[in-house]
C-alpha positions in Angstrom: 7.0 8.7 -6.8 5.8 5.4 -7.5 3.2 6.6 -10.2 5.8 9.1 -11.9 8.6 6.1 -12.1 5.6 3.7 -13.6 4.6 6.4 -16.1 8.2 6.5 -17.8 7.8 2.7 -17.8 4.9 2.4 -19.4 2.5 4.4 -21.6 -0.8 4.5 -19.2 -3.4 7.2 -20.1 -3.2 9.5 -17.0 -6.8 8.2 -15.5 -5.5 4.4 -15.2 -1.9 5.5 -13.3 -3.3 4.7 -9.4 -5.0 1.7 -10.7 -1.6 0.7 -12.5 0.1 1.4 -9.6 -1.7 -0.7 -7.3 -1.6 -3.4 -9.6 2.3 -3.5 -9.9 2.9 -2.4 -5.8 1.0 -5.7 -4.5 0.3 -9.4 -4.8 -2.4 -11.8 -4.2 -1.9 -14.9 -1.9 -3.6 -18.1 -3.2 -7.5 -18.4 -2.8 -8.2 -21.8 -0.9 -10.3 -22.1 2.1 -7.4 -21.7 5.0 -6.1 -18.4 3.0 -9.2 -17.1 3.0 -10.3 -17.8 6.2 -6.5 -17.0 7.9 -6.3 -13.8 6.0 -9.9 -12.4 6.5 -10.4 -12.8 2.5 -8.0 -10.1 1.9 -5.7 -12.5 0.4 -6.9 -10.6 -2.3 -5.0 -7.5 -2.2 -5.0 -6.5 -5.9 -8.7 -6.7 -6.0 -9.0 -5.3 -2.8 -7.2 -2.2 -3.5 -8.9 -1.4 -7.3 -12.2 -1.9 -5.5 -11.7 -0.7 -1.6 -15.2 -1.1 -0.9 -16.3 -4.0 -2.3 -17.4 -6.9 0.4 -14.6 -9.3 0.5 -16.3 -12.3 -0.1 -16.8 -11.2 -3.5 -12.9 -10.3 -4.4 -12.9 -14.3 -5.2 -15.1 -13.8 -8.0 -13.6 -10.8 -9.9 -10.0 -11.9 -9.9 -10.2 -13.9 -12.9 -11.6 -10.8 -14.6 -8.7 -8.3 -13.1 -6.4 -11.2 -14.2 -7.6 -11.1 -17.7 -7.1 -7.2 -17.9 -3.8 -7.2 -16.2 -2.5 -9.5 -18.9 -4.3 -7.7 -21.7 -2.3 -4.7 -20.8 0.8 -6.5 -19.7 0.8 -6.0 -15.7 2.3 -8.6 -13.6 -0.5 -10.4 -11.6 1.4 -12.0 -9.0 -0.8 -14.7 -6.5 1.5 -16.6 -4.8 1.4 -19.4 -1.8 0.9 -17.9 1.2 5.0 -19.1 2.0 6.3 -17.5 -0.9 4.1 -14.4 -0.4 5.1 -14.3 3.5 8.8 -14.5 2.2 8.7 -11.9 -0.2 7.3 -9.4 2.3 10.0 -10.1 4.9 12.6 -9.7 2.3 11.3 -6.6 1.2 11.2 -5.3 5.2 14.7 -6.3 5.5 15.8 -4.6 2.3 14.1 -1.1 3.8 16.0 -1.8 7.2 19.0 -2.1 5.4 18.7 1.0 3.4 17.9 2.5 6.5 20.5 1.9 8.5 22.9 2.1 6.1 21.4 5.9 5.4 21.8 6.4 9.5 25.1 5.2 9.7 26.4 7.8 7.0 24.7 10.4 8.5 
């Protein structure tokens, strides 16, 4: 479903839809010594989703290239501090829980 919604919004060649959805549906947590250690190097979720077999210690090395490609093609490349990133996740989970509660209550 996500790929169909994204395709309607953007003219994306079929062979790049999955990559575009990966970028559009995730975010990074800014790189610094603490975040890299605390997240085990997976604070670069965009790069991790695009290159899942790449060793974690190399994800920071390609982030500038991925960001440049996103800017070139008009994709939002979200890179947040750990507090805001965590807040956005909790906020999204609360929205899903509220929607599920509403759906169950109306059944």
